[in-house]
C-alpha distance (Angstrom), angle and dihedral (degrees) to the residues before:
residue distance angle dihedral
P1 . . .
Q2 3.76 . .
H3 3.80 88.9 .
R4 3.72 131.3 -5.7
T5 3.80 118.8 -165.5
L6 3.77 106.3 -131.0
D7 3.81 122.7 -177.5
S8 3.77 105.5 -113.4
E9 3.86 90.7 -160.1
A10 3.76 95.5 50.6
A11 3.82 117.1 107.2
V12 3.81 90.0 -123.5
S13 3.76 117.4 132.3
G14 3.69 129.0 -154.2
Y15 3.80 86.2 -110.5
D16 3.82 88.8 56.3
L17 3.70 89.9 49.1
V18 3.74 94.2 55.5
G19 3.81 90.2 44.5
F20 3.81 90.1 59.7
G21 3.89 85.5 68.4
V22 3.84 86.5 66.9
D23 3.78 103.8 39.5
G24 3.79 108.5 -0.1
N25 3.88 87.4 124.8
R26 3.78 94.3 56.6
W27 3.89 103.5 66.9
G28 3.72 112.3 171.6
I29 3.85 97.0 13.3
S30 3.77 112.4 109.0
L31 3.74 122.4 -141.3
S32 3.68 124.9 -123.8
P33 3.86 115.5 -110.1
S34 3.82 91.6 -103.1
Q35 3.89 90.5 45.6
Q36 3.93 89.3 50.1
A37 3.78 91.9 47.8
E38 3.93 90.1 51.5
K39 3.77 89.8 46.8
D40 3.79 92.7 50.0
A41 3.79 91.7 48.7
A42 3.85 92.5 49.6
V43 3.81 92.8 47.5
D44 3.86 91.8 46.4
E45 3.81 89.5 51.2
A46 3.76 95.8 47.8
I47 3.79 92.3 48.2
A48 3.81 90.4 50.3
A49 3.89 89.2 49.3
V50 3.73 91.6 61.3
N51 3.92 94.8 39.8
A52 3.79 92.7 -115.4
T53 3.81 102.1 124.7
A54 3.77 93.0 106.4
Y55 3.85 93.7 64.7
A56 3.85 106.3 17.8
G57 3.87 89.2 103.6
R58 3.75 95.2 58.7
R59 3.83 125.1 93.3
L60 3.89 115.5 -91.2
G61 3.86 89.5 -118.1
Q62 3.73 90.4 62.5
L63 3.88 96.5 53.3
S64 3.82 126.4 91.5
G65 3.67 119.8 -122.2
G66 3.82 90.8 -101.1
E67 3.71 91.2 54.4
R68 3.86 93.8 47.7
Q69 3.90 89.0 51.7
R70 3.77 91.8 53.3
L71 3.79 90.2 50.0
L72 3.78 91.6 47.9
L73 3.89 87.5 51.4
A74 3.76 87.7 50.8
Q75 3.81 90.8 51.6
A76 3.80 88.2 53.5
L77 3.77 92.7 47.9
V78 3.88 96.6 47.8
G79 3.87 88.1 79.2
K80 3.66 92.1 56.4
P81 3.82 97.6 -122.8
Q82 3.73 128.1 -163.0
L83 3.85 89.2 -153.6
L84 3.75 131.3 36.3
L85 3.84 117.7 -161.5
L86 3.87 108.4 -160.0
D87 3.81 119.4 -170.9
E88 3.88 108.4 -161.7
P89 3.82 93.0 -39.8
A90 3.84 91.8 174.0
A91 3.74 94.6 50.0
N92 3.88 111.9 124.9
L93 3.73 92.8 17.3
D94 3.75 129.3 115.0
L95 3.81 118.9 -108.6
K96 3.89 92.4 -102.4
N97 3.77 91.1 53.0
Q98 3.88 92.7 44.1
I99 3.82 90.4 55.9
A100 3.78 92.6 45.3
L101 3.73 92.1 50.4
A102 3.89 92.9 47.6
E103 3.81 89.0 51.0
L104 3.85 92.7 46.6
V105 3.73 91.6 50.2
A106 3.81 92.1 47.0
K107 3.82 90.7 50.0
L108 3.77 92.3 49.1
A109 3.75 93.0 47.8
T110 3.77 90.5 53.0
E111 3.85 97.0 43.7
R112 3.79 94.3 46.3
N113 3.83 98.5 33.0
I114 3.83 90.9 -120.4
A115 3.89 123.2 160.4
V116 3.77 109.3 -134.0
L117 3.91 120.2 -156.1
L118 3.83 106.3 -171.4
V119 3.79 128.8 -176.2
T120 3.72 117.8 -153.5
H121 3.73 142.7 155.0
D122 3.78 94.6 -155.1
L123 3.77 111.0 54.7
N124 3.99 96.1 174.9
P125 3.84 97.1 90.1
L126 3.74 89.6 49.1
L127 3.86 102.7 41.4
H128 3.87 93.3 97.4
V129 4.03 93.8 53.2
V130 3.90 104.2 36.8
D131 3.85 121.8 101.1
R132 3.73 97.7 -169.2
V133 3.86 138.1 7.2
L134 3.65 126.8 -147.0
Y135 3.78 107.5 -161.3
I136 3.87 118.1 -166.1
G137 3.81 120.1 -161.4
R138 3.77 134.7 167.7
H139 3.89 90.1 -96.8
G140 3.89 101.6 45.6
V141 3.72 144.1 -60.2
A142 3.82 135.9 -76.2
I143 3.81 126.8 -163.7
G144 3.79 130.8 -171.9
S145 3.68 140.6 84.4
S146 3.87 116.9 -31.5
D147 3.70 91.4 -103.5
E148 3.75 93.6 53.8
V149 3.88 94.9 44.4
I150 3.72 106.3 34.1
T151 3.85 96.9 65.1
A152 3.73 132.4 117.8
P153 3.86 95.9 -111.4
V154 3.80 93.1 49.9
L155 3.67 97.1 46.4
S156 3.76 92.8 42.9
R157 3.83 88.4 57.7
L158 3.80 91.0 45.4
Y159 3.74 92.6 51.9
N160 3.72 97.5 32.0
T161 3.82 89.7 -132.5
N162 3.81 136.8 83.1
V163 3.80 111.2 -73.2
E164 3.81 127.2 179.8
V165 3.89 122.0 -159.1
L166 3.77 112.2 -152.9
K167 3.84 126.8 -171.9
D168 3.76 125.9 -157.4
K169 3.78 125.7 -148.5
H170 3.82 90.4 -89.0
G171 3.80 92.8 56.6
R172 3.77 94.7 -106.1
Q173 3.69 113.5 146.1
F174 3.79 127.3 -142.0
I175 3.80 123.0 -165.0
V176 3.66 115.0 -148.5
G177 3.76 125.7 -173.2
L178 3.87 112.9 -146.0
E179 3.67 123.5 -147.8
D180 3.88 117.1 -132.1
V181 3.79 88.0 -109.8
M182 3.88 89.9 59.1
A183 3.84 91.2 47.6
H184 3.78 87.0 53.8
P185 3.77 106.1 32.8
H186 3.80 91.7 176.6
G187 3.83 90.7 71.1
H188 3.82 94.7 -121.7
D189 3.75 141.5 83.3
H190 3.89 109.7 -102.8
N191 3.86 88.8 -139.9
E192 3.76 94.3 55.9
D193 3.81 125.3 85.0
Q194 3.91 114.0 -130.3
N195 3.70 132.9 -171.8
I196 3.74 114.4 -128.2
């Protein structure tokens, strides 16, 4: 999820949170010893896969946003999915943690043969790991590689306005909407006769 409200005072650890991915729908039903051993092994493996073993035993209220996101990812992985649906997973993270999370998800997707569908408003931290982009605008959709979709002509069509795509020396993209006055800096339509 983009954001999950977690009670910082609750005595729930990161380990417990990941465990809810196994049996969160079975409140009050105890597991047999063999089922508990299977659950523990699956939770340990998922936590290790997201590099969260060092802090999984701490209470959720003691964890940073990046640490909680890794544990939420482990919770999704513990069920061995074929598809991960991620809604703004890097929201509220600093740039370093956004990039680290993107690289972790890409690595896990490759290693585990998982398809990932990720919704984001900021594609920059993900550009180096995405295969395809589906861009939805008010006037249609475009799908393809980021180089095919995130272009001035495509985005101008999707937004039905002049859009410019700028790249800095690090490859980050900036999408800028241009007002008609900026598209025609002389203040008039070139097809229109004006008296001076």
